[in-house]
N, C-alpha and C positions, 0 to 999 in steps of 0.2 A: 382519517387523518393519520399521517405517519409520525410516530414518536421519534424524536431525536435522542440518540443514545448519549449517556453521560460519558465523560472522558474515560473513566475507568472501564465502562462497558465497551467502549470503542477499542481500547487497547487490549482487551481480553483475547482478541483474535490474532493468531500468529501472522496471518497474511497482512493485516493492517500494520503490525509492527515492522514487518519486512519492508513494506512500502515506505514507511516513514524513515527507516534506516537508509534506504536507497536515496530518498530525497534530501537527506542530510548533506550530501555532497553537491548535488546539482538539481535544478528543476528538470522535469521530464514530462513527456506527454503520455497519454493513455497506452498507446500501442507499445511504446518503449518499455514502460513499466511491466506490462503484461508479458512481453517477450523476455525481459531479463529475469522475471520471477517464474517463468514457465507456467503461466496460468492463462485461462481464456480471457479475452478482452472484456467480456461481459462481467466476469468475476472481478477484474481489476476496476471496472467502472463502478460496480456496486460498492466496493470498499473505498474507493476515492470519494464517492458521494458521502458516505458515512463519516469519513475523516474530515471532509469539508464542513459538513453540518455540525460537527463537534468543535469546529474552530481550530483544528490542528493543521489544516491545509488551506491554501488559497488557490483558487482557480482563476487563470487568466485566459479568456476566450480569444482565440485568433480567428482568422477567416476559415482555416481548414482544421485546426487542432486547438485543443485546450491544453494549456500548460499548467502543471501543478507544482507547488513549492510549499515548504513548511512555513507556517506562520512563526512569529517569535515564540508563541506559547508552544507550538508543536516542536520547535527546535529544543526548547527547554526540557520538554517531556522526553525526547529521544536521548538527550545528553545525560539525563538523570537515571535512565534505565540501563540495566546491564546489557551487554552486547547480545544480539540475537544470532544464534547459530542457525545456519541454513540446514534444513532437514535433508538427508540424503534421499535421492530418488531411487526407488526400487526398479530394477530392470527385470522384465519378465523374460525368462529364458525357456524356450521350449525344451521339454525333456527329450533326451535322445531315446530312440526306440531300438 
C-alpha cells in the first residue's frame, strides 16, 4: 500500500513547489511541465501524482493528455508561501588541454 504524503511533506520537495508555481498561472499537461522545468517526464509524472494525492492539484483526463491545475487549496498554499527561486543549472565545460 502506498502512503499518501501530508501537505507539508509534499511541499518539502523543491520540484513540487516549482510545479505548483507554474500551475498558478495556467493549467498544463505533463510534457509541458517537464519541458519548462527541464526535468524528465517520469520525474514530473511522479511529482504530479503526489501533488494530486495530497489534494493540491486536480487532474482532468483527455483523450491524449491529462491536464493539471491547482485546486483551491493548492492555490491558497502557493499564494501563502514565499516565491520560489529557480536554481541555476550548472553547465559542464570541458577543461582546455
